C-alpha positions as CSV (number, residue, x, y, z in Angstrom):
1,M,52.6,38.8,113.3
2,V,55.2,41.3,114.3
3,V,58.7,41.1,113.0
4,G,61.3,43.7,114.0
5,G,58.6,45.9,115.4
6,I,56.7,46.0,112.1
7,Y,53.3,44.4,111.6
8,I,53.7,42.2,108.6
9,K,50.0,42.5,107.6
10,H,50.4,46.3,107.4
11,F,53.7,46.1,105.6
12,L,52.2,43.9,102.9
13,K,49.4,46.3,102.4
14,D,51.8,49.2,102.0
15,P,55.2,47.8,100.8
16,T,56.5,51.4,100.3
17,F,56.3,52.0,104.1
18,D,59.6,53.6,105.2
19,L,61.3,51.2,107.5
20,A,63.4,52.9,110.2
21,D,66.0,50.1,110.2
22,P,65.5,48.0,107.1
23,L,68.6,45.8,107.8
24,S,67.3,44.9,111.3
25,F,63.9,44.2,109.8
26,L,65.4,41.9,107.2
27,E,67.5,40.1,109.8
28,Q,64.5,39.6,112.1
29,L,62.3,38.4,109.2
30,L,64.9,35.9,108.1
31,L,65.4,34.6,111.7
32,K,61.6,34.1,111.9
33,W,61.5,32.4,108.6
34,F,64.3,30.0,109.5
35,A,62.7,29.2,112.8
36,D,59.4,28.4,111.1
37,I,61.2,26.1,108.6
38,E,63.1,24.3,111.4
39,A,59.8,23.7,113.3
40,Q,58.2,22.4,110.1
41,L,61.1,20.1,109.3
42,S,61.3,18.7,112.9
43,E,57.5,18.0,112.8
44,E,58.0,16.1,109.5
45,G,61.0,14.3,110.9
46,V,59.1,13.1,113.9
47,A,56.2,11.9,111.7
48,V,58.7,10.0,109.5
49,A,60.4,8.4,112.5
50,L,57.1,7.4,114.0
51,A,55.9,5.9,110.7
52,A,59.2,3.9,110.4
53,Q,58.9,2.7,113.9
54,A,55.3,1.6,113.4
55,E,56.3,-0.2,110.2
56,G,59.1,-2.0,112.0
57,D,56.7,-2.9,114.8
58,A,54.2,-4.3,112.3
59,A,56.8,-6.4,110.6
60,A,58.0,-7.8,113.9
61,A,54.4,-8.6,114.9
62,A,53.8,-10.3,111.6
63,A,57.0,-12.3,111.9
64,K,56.1,-13.4,115.5
65,E,52.6,-14.4,114.3
66,A,54.1,-16.5,111.5
67,S,56.7,-17.9,113.9
68,L,59.5,-16.5,111.8
69,P,62.5,-14.6,113.1
70,A,62.0,-10.8,113.0
71,P,63.6,-9.1,110.1
72,P,66.9,-7.5,110.9
73,P,67.0,-3.7,111.0
74,S,67.9,-2.2,107.6
75,E,71.6,-1.6,107.3
76,V,73.5,0.8,105.1
77,V,76.1,-1.0,103.0
78,V,79.1,1.2,102.0
79,L,80.9,0.1,98.9
80,S,84.5,1.1,98.6
């Protein structure tokens, strides 16, 4: 993996390596880190949404099979 023109693998082997532009390296490293975190969170969010949809579909199918009305979607109640 290359960040800011520096091979991370080599930098980790020699952390005393003199960076030509340490600020740019840090900026690029943080941008890469944030992008990886966002990708991971969006993958987890998709998985959670799919699981919730599957759960709702299963409940509707069970209700249909039992000739009961499907349960209403969960609602958020705001107390004032």
